[in-house]
N, C-alpha and C positions, 0 to 999 in steps of 0.2 A: 944787501940788503936792498930787497925793492923797495921802490916811492910807490909803486900800489898798490892801493889798500886790498884788491883782490887778489893780487899775485902774491901778498905775502897771509891773508887769510887761509889760501892754499897752500903755502908752504907750513903752516902752522898746524892745522889740519892732517897733513899730509906726515907730519912727524908724529903726533898723536892724535889721532879720530876718535877714537871713544874717551879722550879727556872730558873733563867735566867741562872748563874753558876750551877746548876745539868747538865741544858741543854746545854751548852760549855763543859762542861765535857764530856758529852754523845754523844756529837757531835764528840769530838776529839777521842774519845776509837773508834768508829763505823769509823774515818777515818784510824785505825791504820791497820782495816783490808784488806787495799786495795793498796799492797805496788807496785804492778804494777802501777796504779796513782798514784804514787809518796808521797802518804803521804796526800792528799791537806787540810790544814787547814787553817786559816788565822789567822796568829803567834798574829796579830792584838787583837784578843779576850782577849790574854790572858790579858789584860790593864782592860777587867770588871770584872775578878774575883781578889777575895781579896787574901791576900799573902797566905794563907794556901792552897786555892785549887789553886792558881798558882805553890805550891809546888807539889801538888799531879797532877796536867798537867804534869810538869817536872818530874813525880816519872814517869804516863805513857808512856811517852817518851822513856822514860830509859830503860822500859821492850821492845820497840820497837828494840830498837839501841842495847838491848844484843840476840838479835833475841826471846825472850817469847811470843811476839805473836800472837801465835801460839797453836795446840791443842786441846788434851780435856780441859782442865781446862781453856784455854784463851775460846775458843768457850762456855763455861756451863755458864762464868762469864759473856758475852757478850748477851748470850738469859736471864739468868737472869736479867740486863742489861734493855734488851728490852722489855720485860714485865713490872717490872716497869714503864718504861715509856712512856709505853702504857695505862695500869692499871690508874697511877699517880693519 
């Protein structure tokens, strides 16, 4: 398993693209693109995730806190994630 949260997210969504957990994690990653909107994500949605998926959510939030939710690698991963969810 990769230590990179975006790689882990892509693997998670690829395994079950339309599961509730995958879509919740997708929503979180999507909000991390919107700094000016305040990264609006309902934290109560974390209750719907199991411990492993919550860990992934926290790791995604840590990426944002470190300022790593931008740049080419981030945009490529987000584009791949969008394709996975749409093709599901």
